[in-house]
VMD Tcl script that draws the C-alpha trace (Angstrom):
set ca {
  {-64.32 -0.61 -87.01}
  {-63.07 -2.92 -89.66}
  {-59.74 -4.65 -89.55}
  {-58.65 -2.63 -92.57}
  {-59.21 0.65 -90.73}
  {-57.34 -0.61 -87.69}
  {-54.45 -1.68 -89.93}
  {-54.35 1.79 -91.51}
  {-54.45 3.43 -88.10}
  {-51.68 1.17 -86.84}
  {-49.56 1.98 -89.90}
  {-50.08 5.72 -89.45}
  {-49.30 5.58 -85.74}
  {-46.16 3.55 -86.46}
  {-45.04 6.09 -89.06}
  {-45.73 8.98 -86.69}
  {-43.84 7.25 -83.89}
  {-40.84 6.78 -86.17}
  {-41.05 10.40 -87.26}
  {-41.17 11.62 -83.64}
  {-38.14 9.47 -82.76}
  {-36.19 10.91 -85.71}
  {-37.16 14.44 -84.69}
  {-36.00 13.81 -81.12}
  {-32.66 12.57 -82.43}
  {-32.38 15.64 -84.64}
  {-33.17 17.88 -81.66}
  {-30.41 16.20 -79.64}
  {-27.95 16.72 -82.50}
  {-28.97 20.36 -82.86}
  {-28.61 20.94 -79.12}
  {-25.09 19.50 -79.21}
  {-24.25 21.66 -82.21}
  {-25.70 24.70 -80.46}
  {-23.57 24.04 -77.38}
  {-20.45 23.62 -79.51}
  {-21.16 26.86 -81.39}
  {-21.77 28.74 -78.15}
  {-18.42 27.52 -76.80}
  {-16.67 28.51 -80.03}
  {-18.38 31.89 -79.95}
  {-17.22 32.49 -76.37}
  {-13.67 31.50 -77.30}
  {-13.70 33.97 -80.19}
  {-15.07 36.71 -77.93}
  {-12.30 36.05 -75.42}
  {-9.67 36.17 -78.16}
  {-11.14 39.40 -79.51}
  {-11.05 40.91 -76.02}
  {-7.39 39.92 -75.60}
  {-6.51 41.43 -78.97}
  {-8.34 44.62 -78.06}
  {-6.53 44.87 -74.72}
  {-3.15 44.28 -76.36}
  {-3.91 46.84 -79.05}
  {-4.95 49.41 -76.44}
  {-1.71 48.74 -74.58}
  {0.34 49.24 -77.73}
  {-1.52 52.44 -78.57}
  {-0.85 53.69 -75.04}
  {2.86 53.02 -75.49}
  {2.84 54.89 -78.81}
  {1.13 57.86 -77.14}
  {3.84 57.88 -74.45}
  {6.53 57.95 -77.13}
  {4.83 60.86 -78.91}
  {4.39 62.87 -75.71}
}
mol new
graphics top color blue
foreach p $ca { graphics top sphere $p radius 0.5 }
foreach p [lrange $ca 0 end-1] q [lrange $ca 1 end] { graphics top cylinder $p $q radius 0.2 }
display resetview
């Protein structure tokens, strides 16, 4: 192998290594974002459940008044 080919190979491997490192960083960021969105989603589900329970309670009280 000539020195030129080795230089090209080294350059390509260096570029690929950099690209892999960037992708790993992006994966870490996406995982953190995913976790945050899951937590927010759970919070919204809990709030929705509370609203539903309160609404059912109010509807029950209205039914008692009508009866």
